[in-house]
C-alpha positions in Angstrom: 187.0 157.7 82.1 189.5 160.5 81.5 188.8 160.4 77.8 185.1 161.3 78.5 186.2 164.0 80.9 188.4 165.6 78.2 185.6 165.6 75.7 183.2 167.1 78.3 185.7 169.8 79.1 186.1 170.7 75.4 182.3 170.9 75.0 182.0 173.1 78.1 184.8 175.3 76.8 183.1 175.9 73.5 179.7 176.4 75.3 181.2 179.0 77.6 182.6 180.8 74.5 179.2 180.8 72.9 177.5 182.0 76.1 180.1 184.7 76.5 179.6 185.8 72.9 175.9 186.1 73.4 176.4 188.0 76.7 178.8 190.3 74.9 176.3 191.1 72.2 173.3 191.5 74.5 174.8 193.2 77.6 178.4 194.5 77.3 181.4 193.4 75.2 183.5 192.9 78.3 181.5 189.8 79.1 182.9 188.1 76.0 186.4 188.8 77.2 185.6 187.6 80.7 184.2 184.3 79.5 187.5 183.8 77.5 189.2 182.9 80.8 186.6 180.2 81.4 187.2 178.9 77.9 190.9 178.6 78.6 190.2 176.9 82.0 188.1 174.2 80.4 190.5 173.7 77.5 193.5 173.3 79.8 191.5 170.8 81.9 190.8 168.9 78.7 194.5 168.9 77.7 195.5 167.6 81.2 192.9 164.8 81.0 194.1 163.8 77.6 197.8 163.8 78.6 197.1 162.0 81.9 194.9 159.4 80.2 197.5 158.7 77.5 200.3 158.3 80.0 198.3 155.8 82.0 197.6 153.8 78.9 201.3 153.9 78.0 202.4 152.8 81.4 199.9 149.9 81.4 201.1 148.7 78.0 204.8 149.0 79.0 204.2 147.0 82.2 203.0 144.0 80.1 206.1 144.0 77.9 208.6 141.2 78.7 212.3 141.5 77.8 212.0 139.1 74.8 208.9 140.8 73.4 208.7 143.4 70.7 207.6 146.8 71.7 203.8 147.3 71.4 202.3 149.9 69.2 202.1 153.0 71.4 200.6 155.4 68.8 197.5 157.2 70.1 194.3 156.8 68.1 193.3 159.4 65.4 190.4 160.5 67.6 192.8 161.2 70.5 195.1 163.2 68.3 192.2 165.2 67.0 191.0 166.0 70.5 194.6 167.1 71.5 194.7 169.4 68.5 191.3 170.8 69.2 192.3 171.4 72.9 195.4 173.3 71.7 193.3 175.4 69.3 190.7 176.1 72.1 193.4 177.3 74.5 194.8 179.7 71.8 191.3 181.0 70.8 190.3 181.3 74.5 193.4 183.3 75.2 192.7 185.6 72.3 189.1 186.0 73.4 190.3 186.7 77.0 192.7 189.3 75.9 190.9 191.0 73.0 187.3 189.8 73.2 185.8 193.1 74.2 187.7 194.8 71.3 186.4 192.3 68.8 182.8 193.1 69.6 
């Protein structure tokens, strides 16, 4: 469930960036900068959902381990790692848009 929320938050972050870009071109460049804060908000929500979801999976796997068992593979999937990377990138880009978006347009 949290994995879907993280993906939705990422899509919303990029959608807000696009809407802000259009508003910045049509109305006033300050709108692009204002929407940067919303991009950061959704990107941080995505990062939190990814981290929280991964920790829940880790705890569930560790609860099943017995003393005589080998440790299970705790490596996140490639898709999960890509979403984490994309969330980090979105936070950075959203912060740059928030701070300098009006100057970029």
